[in-house]
C-alpha positions as CSV (number, residue, x, y, z in Angstrom):
1,X,-39.5,15.9,-12.9
2,X,-37.2,17.3,-10.3
3,X,-35.8,14.0,-9.8
4,X,-35.2,13.6,-14.0
5,X,-33.4,16.8,-13.8
6,X,-30.9,15.0,-11.4
7,X,-30.5,12.1,-13.1
8,X,-28.0,13.2,-15.4
9,X,-25.5,13.6,-12.4
10,X,-25.8,10.3,-11.3
11,X,-22.7,7.9,-12.7
12,X,-24.2,5.7,-15.4
13,X,-23.7,2.0,-15.7
14,X,-24.3,-1.2,-18.0
15,X,-25.0,-4.3,-16.4
16,X,-24.2,-2.6,-12.8
17,X,-20.7,-1.7,-14.3
18,X,-20.1,1.9,-13.8
19,X,-18.9,4.0,-16.9
20,X,-17.6,6.9,-15.1
21,X,-13.7,5.4,-15.8
22,X,-14.7,5.0,-19.5
23,X,-15.7,9.0,-19.5
24,X,-12.4,9.9,-17.4
25,X,-10.1,8.0,-19.8
26,X,-11.6,9.3,-23.1
27,X,-10.1,12.6,-23.2
28,X,-6.8,10.8,-23.6
29,X,-7.8,9.8,-27.0
30,X,-8.1,13.0,-28.2
31,X,-4.6,13.9,-27.9
32,X,-2.0,13.7,-30.1
33,X,0.0,10.1,-30.3
34,X,3.5,9.7,-31.0
35,X,5.0,9.3,-34.2
36,X,8.1,9.9,-36.1
37,X,7.5,13.2,-37.0
38,X,7.3,16.7,-34.9
39,X,3.7,17.6,-36.9
40,X,1.7,15.2,-38.3
41,X,-1.4,17.7,-39.3
42,X,-3.4,20.5,-38.3
43,X,-5.3,19.2,-35.7
44,X,-2.0,18.1,-34.0
45,X,-0.3,21.7,-34.6
46,X,-3.3,23.5,-32.6
47,X,-3.1,21.0,-29.8
48,X,0.6,21.4,-29.5
49,X,-0.3,25.3,-29.5
50,X,-2.7,25.2,-26.9
51,X,-0.8,23.0,-24.6
52,X,2.5,25.3,-25.0
53,X,0.2,28.2,-24.4
54,X,-1.3,26.6,-21.4
55,X,2.0,25.6,-19.7
56,X,3.2,29.3,-20.1
57,X,0.3,30.6,-18.5
58,X,0.5,28.0,-15.6
59,X,4.4,28.8,-15.0
60,X,4.0,32.6,-14.8
61,X,3.3,32.7,-11.3
62,X,6.0,30.0,-10.4
63,X,9.8,30.6,-10.0
64,X,12.3,27.8,-11.5
65,X,11.6,25.4,-8.5
66,X,8.3,24.9,-9.4
67,X,8.8,24.6,-13.1
68,X,9.2,20.6,-12.0
69,X,5.5,20.4,-11.8
70,X,4.9,21.9,-15.3
71,X,3.9,18.1,-16.8
72,X,1.8,17.4,-13.7
73,X,-0.2,21.1,-14.0
74,X,-0.4,21.2,-17.7
75,X,-1.6,17.5,-17.9
76,X,-4.5,18.4,-14.9
77,X,-5.2,21.1,-17.0
78,X,-5.6,19.5,-20.4
79,X,-7.7,16.7,-18.6
80,X,-10.1,19.1,-16.9
81,X,-10.7,21.0,-19.9
82,X,-11.4,18.1,-22.0
83,X,-13.9,16.6,-19.5
84,X,-15.6,19.9,-18.9
85,X,-16.3,20.3,-22.8
86,X,-17.1,16.7,-23.6
87,X,-19.5,16.8,-20.7
88,X,-21.4,19.6,-22.9
89,X,-22.3,17.2,-25.4
90,X,-25.9,15.7,-25.9
91,X,-26.2,12.3,-24.2
92,X,-22.8,12.5,-22.4
93,X,-21.6,11.8,-18.8
94,X,-19.7,14.9,-16.7
95,X,-17.4,13.3,-14.2
96,X,-16.3,17.0,-12.7
97,X,-19.8,17.3,-11.6
98,X,-19.1,14.6,-9.2
99,X,-17.7,16.1,-5.9
100,X,-16.1,13.1,-4.9
101,X,-14.0,12.9,-8.1
102,X,-13.1,16.5,-7.6
103,X,-12.0,16.1,-4.2
104,X,-10.3,13.2,-5.4
105,X,-8.0,15.3,-7.7
106,X,-7.6,18.4,-5.3
107,X,-7.1,16.8,-2.4
108,X,-3.6,14.9,-3.2
109,X,-2.1,17.8,-5.2
110,X,-2.6,20.2,-2.5
111,X,-1.5,17.8,0.2
112,X,1.5,18.0,-1.9
113,X,2.1,21.2,-2.4
114,X,1.7,21.6,1.6
115,X,4.6,18.5,2.2
116,X,6.8,20.3,-0.5
117,X,6.7,23.4,1.7
118,X,7.3,21.8,5.3
119,X,10.1,19.9,3.6
120,X,12.0,22.6,1.9
121,X,11.4,25.5,4.1
122,X,9.2,24.5,7.3
123,X,9.6,28.0,9.1
124,X,8.2,30.0,6.1
125,X,5.1,27.4,5.8
126,X,4.7,27.5,9.1
127,X,5.0,31.3,9.6
128,X,2.0,31.9,7.2
129,X,-0.3,30.6,9.9
130,X,0.6,33.6,12.3
131,X,1.0,36.9,10.5
132,X,4.0,39.5,11.4
133,X,2.9,41.9,14.1
134,X,0.1,40.1,15.9
135,X,-1.0,41.1,18.8
136,X,-0.3,38.1,21.4
137,X,-4.1,37.7,22.9
138,X,-5.1,37.3,19.3
139,X,-2.3,34.6,18.3
140,X,-4.1,31.5,19.2
141,X,-7.2,33.0,17.6
142,X,-5.4,33.9,14.3
143,X,-3.6,30.4,14.4
144,X,-7.0,28.4,14.6
145,X,-8.4,30.7,11.8
146,X,-5.6,30.5,9.4
147,X,-5.0,26.7,10.5
148,X,-8.9,26.5,9.0
149,X,-8.6,28.5,6.1
150,X,-5.7,26.4,4.9
151,X,-7.4,22.8,5.6
152,X,-10.5,24.0,3.8
153,X,-8.4,24.6,0.4
154,X,-9.1,21.3,-1.3
155,X,-12.9,21.2,-0.3
156,X,-13.1,24.8,-1.8
157,X,-11.5,23.7,-4.7
158,X,-13.8,20.5,-5.1
159,X,-16.9,22.4,-4.4
160,X,-16.2,25.2,-6.6
161,X,-15.8,23.0,-9.7
162,X,-18.5,20.9,-8.8
163,X,-21.3,23.8,-7.9
164,X,-20.3,25.6,-11.4
165,X,-20.7,22.8,-13.7
166,X,-23.8,21.5,-12.1
167,X,-25.6,24.8,-12.1
168,X,-24.7,25.0,-15.8
169,X,-26.0,21.6,-16.6
170,X,-29.4,22.6,-14.5
171,X,-29.8,25.6,-16.3
172,X,-29.2,23.9,-19.8
173,X,-31.6,21.4,-19.0
174,X,-34.5,23.3,-17.5
175,X,-34.2,26.2,-20.3
176,X,-34.2,23.1,-22.9
177,X,-37.2,21.8,-21.0
178,X,-39.0,24.8,-21.4
179,X,-38.2,25.4,-25.1
180,X,-39.9,21.9,-26.0
181,X,-42.7,22.3,-23.9
182,X,-43.7,25.8,-25.1
183,X,-43.0,24.9,-28.9
184,X,-46.8,23.6,-29.5
185,X,-48.3,26.4,-27.7
186,X,-46.4,29.6,-27.9
187,X,-44.2,29.3,-30.6
188,X,-42.6,32.6,-30.7
189,X,-42.0,32.2,-27.0
190,X,-40.0,29.2,-27.5
191,X,-38.1,30.4,-30.3
192,X,-36.8,33.4,-27.7
193,X,-36.2,30.9,-25.4
194,X,-34.2,28.4,-28.1
195,X,-32.2,31.6,-28.4
196,X,-31.5,31.8,-24.9
197,X,-30.2,28.4,-24.9
198,X,-28.0,29.2,-27.4
199,X,-26.1,32.0,-25.4
200,X,-26.2,30.0,-22.1
201,X,-24.3,27.1,-24.0
202,X,-22.0,29.7,-25.2
203,X,-21.5,30.7,-21.8
204,X,-21.2,27.5,-20.7
205,X,-18.4,26.4,-22.8
206,X,-16.6,29.6,-21.3
207,X,-17.4,28.6,-18.0
208,X,-16.2,25.0,-18.8
209,X,-12.5,26.5,-19.9
210,X,-12.4,28.9,-17.1
211,X,-13.2,26.7,-14.1
212,X,-10.6,24.2,-15.5
213,X,-8.1,27.0,-15.4
214,X,-9.0,28.3,-11.9
215,X,-8.5,24.9,-10.5
216,X,-5.2,24.5,-11.8
217,X,-4.5,28.2,-11.3
218,X,-5.0,28.0,-7.6
219,X,-3.2,24.8,-7.1
220,X,0.1,26.6,-9.0
221,X,-0.3,29.7,-6.5
222,X,-0.8,27.1,-3.7
223,X,2.3,25.6,-4.7
224,X,4.1,29.0,-5.3
225,X,3.4,29.8,-1.4
226,X,5.6,26.4,-0.1
227,X,8.4,26.9,-2.5
């Protein structure tokens, strides 16, 4: 029973071929394709409006130098948002429940923001490791602490996204299993459990959207520190 709960987080495969690549590329098929008209239908209008809103929200904490990252951050936001939402559908796989994938997204982008700061303003970037007015005896300890907190950022990004999505999927599966098991013996309790499952699903939709936004927002804040 315990193993079956975690089977949903294992990468599916057919004939030994992992399907995580298909699950990762599939959201791109939902985005509007290029055409000879600016607006083709209501769906494309809604998608363009949402992309514009997301880009505006992500660019608020950044200055003009950071606006060069608008395409990367907005694309990452849409990518994570679609993957998280599609993973809530039945018989689907959520690649963002894999820590390895989340770290593969977080580490290069965090490293890019760090290298950008070291190239453009090395003194200010290194100055973050030592707060102004620090007593001399505490300088080595504070440098070590600040360096550790800096290096742990990509790990925190990946673990946060993985943990939140994994916990939500586990709760949904546990409550759905309880609903089916109680239906034959205690139908009223099963109906109440079904109501809880419905509310939890709505909550998980919100969590999927919020976690995608938080992931990209923290990256934009790291970028702002280095520009």
